[in-house]
PyMOL commands that place a pseudoatom at each C-alpha (Angstrom):
pseudoatom trace, name=CA, resn=MET, resi=1, chain=A, elem=C, hetatm=0, pos=[5.792, 34.033, 24.287]
pseudoatom trace, name=CA, resn=LEU, resi=2, chain=A, elem=C, hetatm=0, pos=[6.133, 30.395, 24.086]
pseudoatom trace, name=CA, resn=GLN, resi=3, chain=A, elem=C, hetatm=0, pos=[2.301, 29.384, 23.457]
pseudoatom trace, name=CA, resn=ALA, resi=4, chain=A, elem=C, hetatm=0, pos=[2.675, 32.112, 21.054]
pseudoatom trace, name=CA, resn=PHE, resi=5, chain=A, elem=C, hetatm=0, pos=[5.580, 31.343, 19.145]
pseudoatom trace, name=CA, resn=ASN, resi=6, chain=A, elem=C, hetatm=0, pos=[4.063, 27.348, 18.768]
pseudoatom trace, name=CA, resn=LEU, resi=7, chain=A, elem=C, hetatm=0, pos=[0.846, 28.902, 17.147]
pseudoatom trace, name=CA, resn=ALA, resi=8, chain=A, elem=C, hetatm=0, pos=[3.226, 31.082, 14.999]
pseudoatom trace, name=CA, resn=LEU, resi=9, chain=A, elem=C, hetatm=0, pos=[4.787, 27.981, 13.815]
pseudoatom trace, name=CA, resn=ARG, resi=10, chain=A, elem=C, hetatm=0, pos=[1.829, 25.816, 13.595]
pseudoatom trace, name=CA, resn=PHE, resi=11, chain=A, elem=C, hetatm=0, pos=[0.400, 28.018, 10.906]
pseudoatom trace, name=CA, resn=VAL, resi=12, chain=A, elem=C, hetatm=0, pos=[3.878, 27.736, 9.324]
pseudoatom trace, name=CA, resn=LEU, resi=13, chain=A, elem=C, hetatm=0, pos=[4.177, 24.395, 9.146]
pseudoatom trace, name=CA, resn=GLU, resi=14, chain=A, elem=C, hetatm=0, pos=[0.205, 24.593, 7.419]
pseudoatom trace, name=CA, resn=LEU, resi=15, chain=A, elem=C, hetatm=0, pos=[1.583, 26.534, 5.239]
pseudoatom trace, name=CA, resn=LEU, resi=16, chain=A, elem=C, hetatm=0, pos=[4.873, 24.490, 4.228]
pseudoatom trace, name=CA, resn=ALA, resi=17, chain=A, elem=C, hetatm=0, pos=[2.727, 21.027, 4.068]
pseudoatom trace, name=CA, resn=LEU, resi=18, chain=A, elem=C, hetatm=0, pos=[0.754, 22.598, 1.096]
pseudoatom trace, name=CA, resn=VAL, resi=19, chain=A, elem=C, hetatm=0, pos=[3.354, 23.857, -0.339]
pseudoatom trace, name=CA, resn=ALA, resi=20, chain=A, elem=C, hetatm=0, pos=[5.297, 20.435, -0.517]
pseudoatom trace, name=CA, resn=VAL, resi=21, chain=A, elem=C, hetatm=0, pos=[2.697, 18.823, -1.722]
pseudoatom trace, name=CA, resn=GLY, resi=22, chain=A, elem=C, hetatm=0, pos=[2.005, 21.150, -4.096]
pseudoatom trace, name=CA, resn=TYR, resi=23, chain=A, elem=C, hetatm=0, pos=[6.028, 21.525, -4.792]
pseudoatom trace, name=CA, resn=TRP, resi=24, chain=A, elem=C, hetatm=0, pos=[5.223, 17.514, -5.742]
pseudoatom trace, name=CA, resn=GLY, resi=25, chain=A, elem=C, hetatm=0, pos=[2.689, 17.702, -7.934]
pseudoatom trace, name=CA, resn=PHE, resi=26, chain=A, elem=C, hetatm=0, pos=[4.239, 20.238, -10.032]
pseudoatom trace, name=CA, resn=THR, resi=27, chain=A, elem=C, hetatm=0, pos=[7.235, 18.102, -9.985]
pseudoatom trace, name=CA, resn=LEU, resi=28, chain=A, elem=C, hetatm=0, pos=[5.522, 15.154, -11.862]
pseudoatom trace, name=CA, resn=SER, resi=29, chain=A, elem=C, hetatm=0, pos=[6.955, 14.020, -14.938]
pseudoatom trace, name=CA, resn=ALA, resi=30, chain=A, elem=C, hetatm=0, pos=[3.309, 14.306, -16.639]
pseudoatom trace, name=CA, resn=PRO, resi=31, chain=A, elem=C, hetatm=0, pos=[0.816, 16.469, -18.860]
pseudoatom trace, name=CA, resn=LEU, resi=32, chain=A, elem=C, hetatm=0, pos=[0.523, 20.184, -17.533]
pseudoatom trace, name=CA, resn=GLY, resi=33, chain=A, elem=C, hetatm=0, pos=[-3.966, 19.172, -16.461]
pseudoatom trace, name=CA, resn=VAL, resi=34, chain=A, elem=C, hetatm=0, pos=[-2.184, 16.336, -14.602]
pseudoatom trace, name=CA, resn=ARG, resi=35, chain=A, elem=C, hetatm=0, pos=[0.455, 18.756, -12.528]
pseudoatom trace, name=CA, resn=LEU, resi=36, chain=A, elem=C, hetatm=0, pos=[-2.437, 21.515, -12.552]
pseudoatom trace, name=CA, resn=LEU, resi=37, chain=A, elem=C, hetatm=0, pos=[-4.584, 18.728, -9.975]
pseudoatom trace, name=CA, resn=GLY, resi=38, chain=A, elem=C, hetatm=0, pos=[-1.605, 18.009, -8.300]
pseudoatom trace, name=CA, resn=GLY, resi=39, chain=A, elem=C, hetatm=0, pos=[0.390, 21.100, -7.565]
pseudoatom trace, name=CA, resn=LEU, resi=40, chain=A, elem=C, hetatm=0, pos=[-2.892, 23.422, -7.173]
pseudoatom trace, name=CA, resn=GLY, resi=41, chain=A, elem=C, hetatm=0, pos=[-5.613, 20.335, -6.405]
pseudoatom trace, name=CA, resn=LEU, resi=42, chain=A, elem=C, hetatm=0, pos=[-4.348, 18.566, -4.185]
pseudoatom trace, name=CA, resn=PRO, resi=43, chain=A, elem=C, hetatm=0, pos=[-3.422, 21.309, -1.068]
pseudoatom trace, name=CA, resn=LEU, resi=44, chain=A, elem=C, hetatm=0, pos=[-6.550, 22.756, -2.090]
pseudoatom trace, name=CA, resn=LEU, resi=45, chain=A, elem=C, hetatm=0, pos=[-8.666, 20.204, -0.984]
pseudoatom trace, name=CA, resn=LEU, resi=46, chain=A, elem=C, hetatm=0, pos=[-6.514, 19.538, 1.581]
pseudoatom trace, name=CA, resn=ALA, resi=47, chain=A, elem=C, hetatm=0, pos=[-6.680, 22.928, 2.756]
pseudoatom trace, name=CA, resn=THR, resi=48, chain=A, elem=C, hetatm=0, pos=[-10.173, 22.837, 3.149]
pseudoatom trace, name=CA, resn=ALA, resi=49, chain=A, elem=C, hetatm=0, pos=[-10.417, 19.137, 4.636]
pseudoatom trace, name=CA, resn=TRP, resi=50, chain=A, elem=C, hetatm=0, pos=[-8.343, 21.740, 7.015]
pseudoatom trace, name=CA, resn=ALA, resi=51, chain=A, elem=C, hetatm=0, pos=[-10.827, 24.360, 7.430]
pseudoatom trace, name=CA, resn=VAL, resi=52, chain=A, elem=C, hetatm=0, pos=[-14.203, 22.133, 7.380]
pseudoatom trace, name=CA, resn=PHE, resi=53, chain=A, elem=C, hetatm=0, pos=[-13.154, 19.627, 9.843]
pseudoatom trace, name=CA, resn=ARG, resi=54, chain=A, elem=C, hetatm=0, pos=[-12.701, 21.117, 12.961]
pseudoatom trace, name=CA, resn=VAL, resi=55, chain=A, elem=C, hetatm=0, pos=[-12.891, 21.063, 16.580]
pseudoatom trace, name=CA, resn=PRO, resi=56, chain=A, elem=C, hetatm=0, pos=[-14.908, 24.001, 18.880]
pseudoatom trace, name=CA, resn=GLY, resi=57, chain=A, elem=C, hetatm=0, pos=[-12.740, 25.785, 20.566]
pseudoatom trace, name=CA, resn=ASP, resi=58, chain=A, elem=C, hetatm=0, pos=[-9.180, 25.146, 18.797]
pseudoatom trace, name=CA, resn=GLY, resi=59, chain=A, elem=C, hetatm=0, pos=[-8.648, 27.961, 16.148]
pseudoatom trace, name=CA, resn=GLY, resi=60, chain=A, elem=C, hetatm=0, pos=[-11.800, 29.746, 14.141]
pseudoatom trace, name=CA, resn=GLU, resi=61, chain=A, elem=C, hetatm=0, pos=[-15.671, 27.981, 14.638]
pseudoatom trace, name=CA, resn=PRO, resi=62, chain=A, elem=C, hetatm=0, pos=[-15.918, 24.526, 12.590]
pseudoatom trace, name=CA, resn=ILE, resi=63, chain=A, elem=C, hetatm=0, pos=[-18.131, 24.037, 9.816]
pseudoatom trace, name=CA, resn=VAL, resi=64, chain=A, elem=C, hetatm=0, pos=[-18.624, 19.825, 10.440]
pseudoatom trace, name=CA, resn=VAL, resi=65, chain=A, elem=C, hetatm=0, pos=[-17.298, 19.428, 14.234]
pseudoatom trace, name=CA, resn=VAL, resi=66, chain=A, elem=C, hetatm=0, pos=[-14.978, 16.338, 14.891]
pseudoatom trace, name=CA, resn=SER, resi=67, chain=A, elem=C, hetatm=0, pos=[-13.757, 15.316, 17.960]
pseudoatom trace, name=CA, resn=GLY, resi=68, chain=A, elem=C, hetatm=0, pos=[-10.024, 16.036, 19.162]
pseudoatom trace, name=CA, resn=ALA, resi=69, chain=A, elem=C, hetatm=0, pos=[-9.006, 12.761, 17.905]
pseudoatom trace, name=CA, resn=ALA, resi=70, chain=A, elem=C, hetatm=0, pos=[-10.583, 12.327, 14.236]
pseudoatom trace, name=CA, resn=ARG, resi=71, chain=A, elem=C, hetatm=0, pos=[-8.765, 16.472, 14.787]
pseudoatom trace, name=CA, resn=LEU, resi=72, chain=A, elem=C, hetatm=0, pos=[-5.397, 15.396, 15.347]
pseudoatom trace, name=CA, resn=LEU, resi=73, chain=A, elem=C, hetatm=0, pos=[-5.597, 11.827, 12.940]
pseudoatom trace, name=CA, resn=LEU, resi=74, chain=A, elem=C, hetatm=0, pos=[-6.638, 14.910, 9.899]
pseudoatom trace, name=CA, resn=GLU, resi=75, chain=A, elem=C, hetatm=0, pos=[-3.569, 16.847, 11.027]
pseudoatom trace, name=CA, resn=ALA, resi=76, chain=A, elem=C, hetatm=0, pos=[-1.137, 13.879, 11.120]
pseudoatom trace, name=CA, resn=ALA, resi=77, chain=A, elem=C, hetatm=0, pos=[-2.899, 12.845, 7.688]
pseudoatom trace, name=CA, resn=VAL, resi=78, chain=A, elem=C, hetatm=0, pos=[-1.798, 16.131, 6.094]
pseudoatom trace, name=CA, resn=PHE, resi=79, chain=A, elem=C, hetatm=0, pos=[1.595, 16.174, 7.231]
pseudoatom trace, name=CA, resn=SER, resi=80, chain=A, elem=C, hetatm=0, pos=[2.318, 12.885, 6.680]
pseudoatom trace, name=CA, resn=ILE, resi=81, chain=A, elem=C, hetatm=0, pos=[1.451, 13.656, 2.957]
pseudoatom trace, name=CA, resn=ALA, resi=82, chain=A, elem=C, hetatm=0, pos=[3.487, 16.030, 2.509]
pseudoatom trace, name=CA, resn=ILE, resi=83, chain=A, elem=C, hetatm=0, pos=[6.262, 14.300, 4.100]
pseudoatom trace, name=CA, resn=ALA, resi=84, chain=A, elem=C, hetatm=0, pos=[5.622, 11.391, 1.835]
pseudoatom trace, name=CA, resn=LEU, resi=85, chain=A, elem=C, hetatm=0, pos=[5.548, 13.541, -1.207]
pseudoatom trace, name=CA, resn=LEU, resi=86, chain=A, elem=C, hetatm=0, pos=[8.192, 15.415, -0.181]
pseudoatom trace, name=CA, resn=LEU, resi=87, chain=A, elem=C, hetatm=0, pos=[10.286, 11.665, -0.323]
pseudoatom trace, name=CA, resn=ALA, resi=88, chain=A, elem=C, hetatm=0, pos=[8.410, 11.159, -3.538]
pseudoatom trace, name=CA, resn=ALA, resi=89, chain=A, elem=C, hetatm=0, pos=[9.909, 14.672, -5.433]
pseudoatom trace, name=CA, resn=GLY, resi=90, chain=A, elem=C, hetatm=0, pos=[13.152, 13.493, -4.325]
pseudoatom trace, name=CA, resn=ALA, resi=91, chain=A, elem=C, hetatm=0, pos=[13.797, 15.977, -1.633]
pseudoatom trace, name=CA, resn=PRO, resi=92, chain=A, elem=C, hetatm=0, pos=[14.796, 13.774, 1.361]
pseudoatom trace, name=CA, resn=ARG, resi=93, chain=A, elem=C, hetatm=0, pos=[16.794, 16.765, 3.301]
pseudoatom trace, name=CA, resn=LEU, resi=94, chain=A, elem=C, hetatm=0, pos=[13.488, 18.886, 3.059]
pseudoatom trace, name=CA, resn=ALA, resi=95, chain=A, elem=C, hetatm=0, pos=[10.868, 15.658, 4.446]
pseudoatom trace, name=CA, resn=GLY, resi=96, chain=A, elem=C, hetatm=0, pos=[13.905, 15.850, 7.097]
pseudoatom trace, name=CA, resn=ALA, resi=97, chain=A, elem=C, hetatm=0, pos=[14.118, 19.192, 7.969]
pseudoatom trace, name=CA, resn=PHE, resi=98, chain=A, elem=C, hetatm=0, pos=[9.795, 19.449, 8.150]
pseudoatom trace, name=CA, resn=THR, resi=99, chain=A, elem=C, hetatm=0, pos=[9.864, 16.055, 10.116]
pseudoatom trace, name=CA, resn=LEU, resi=100, chain=A, elem=C, hetatm=0, pos=[11.806, 17.918, 12.755]
pseudoatom trace, name=CA, resn=VAL, resi=101, chain=A, elem=C, hetatm=0, pos=[10.367, 21.725, 12.772]
pseudoatom trace, name=CA, resn=LEU, resi=102, chain=A, elem=C, hetatm=0, pos=[6.851, 19.187, 13.059]
pseudoatom trace, name=CA, resn=LEU, resi=103, chain=A, elem=C, hetatm=0, pos=[8.526, 17.010, 16.062]
pseudoatom trace, name=CA, resn=LEU, resi=104, chain=A, elem=C, hetatm=0, pos=[9.435, 19.831, 17.693]
pseudoatom trace, name=CA, resn=HIS, resi=105, chain=A, elem=C, hetatm=0, pos=[6.256, 21.695, 17.361]
pseudoatom trace, name=CA, resn=TYR, resi=106, chain=A, elem=C, hetatm=0, pos=[3.880, 19.022, 19.216]
pseudoatom trace, name=CA, resn=GLY, resi=107, chain=A, elem=C, hetatm=0, pos=[6.612, 18.375, 21.744]
pseudoatom trace, name=CA, resn=ILE, resi=108, chain=A, elem=C, hetatm=0, pos=[5.889, 22.286, 22.553]
pseudoatom trace, name=CA, resn=ASP, resi=109, chain=A, elem=C, hetatm=0, pos=[2.037, 21.599, 21.919]
pseudoatom trace, name=CA, resn=TYR, resi=110, chain=A, elem=C, hetatm=0, pos=[1.715, 17.846, 23.840]
pseudoatom trace, name=CA, resn=GLN, resi=111, chain=A, elem=C, hetatm=0, pos=[-0.752, 20.235, 26.441]
pseudoatom trace, name=CA, resn=ARG, resi=112, chain=A, elem=C, hetatm=0, pos=[-3.356, 20.742, 22.895]
pseudoatom trace, name=CA, resn=VAL, resi=113, chain=A, elem=C, hetatm=0, pos=[-2.852, 17.155, 22.136]
pseudoatom trace, name=CA, resn=ALA, resi=114, chain=A, elem=C, hetatm=0, pos=[-3.670, 16.161, 25.466]
pseudoatom trace, name=CA, resn=VAL, resi=115, chain=A, elem=C, hetatm=0, pos=[-6.769, 18.451, 25.195]
pseudoatom trace, name=CA, resn=LEU, resi=116, chain=A, elem=C, hetatm=0, pos=[-8.179, 17.357, 21.920]
pseudoatom trace, name=CA, resn=LEU, resi=117, chain=A, elem=C, hetatm=0, pos=[-7.681, 13.476, 22.907]
pseudoatom trace, name=CA, resn=ARG, resi=118, chain=A, elem=C, hetatm=0, pos=[-9.378, 14.538, 26.035]
pseudoatom trace, name=CA, resn=ARG, resi=119, chain=A, elem=C, hetatm=0, pos=[-12.503, 15.530, 23.559]
pseudoatom trace, name=CA, resn=ALA, resi=120, chain=A, elem=C, hetatm=0, pos=[-15.177, 12.937, 21.803]
for i in range(1, 120): cmd.bond("trace and resi %d" % i, "trace and resi %d" % (i + 1))
show_as sticks, trace
zoom trace
């Protein structure tokens, strides 16, 4: 039951990270084209990287197979970007709440992290 909850939580966190990046893009005081690139383009780029670079057996079939450590690094990068951009957009409470829930998720999901780190 906890594993199913945590899987759903990870999916929600992934979506929220993309929403956070998009939020930042649309809060820029820049021309519309730049806001569209930041608000739509950057989340699309991150979602594509998330979907393409995968570890076999950790979700769907990978398009590009990467090591477990590389996958965790990608996850850390996407989540860190989302947190940093929430801070840049002037939403420190959202960034803090997102960080706490993310830490809770990885605390529950420590076995997946250990398995990924063992995969070359």
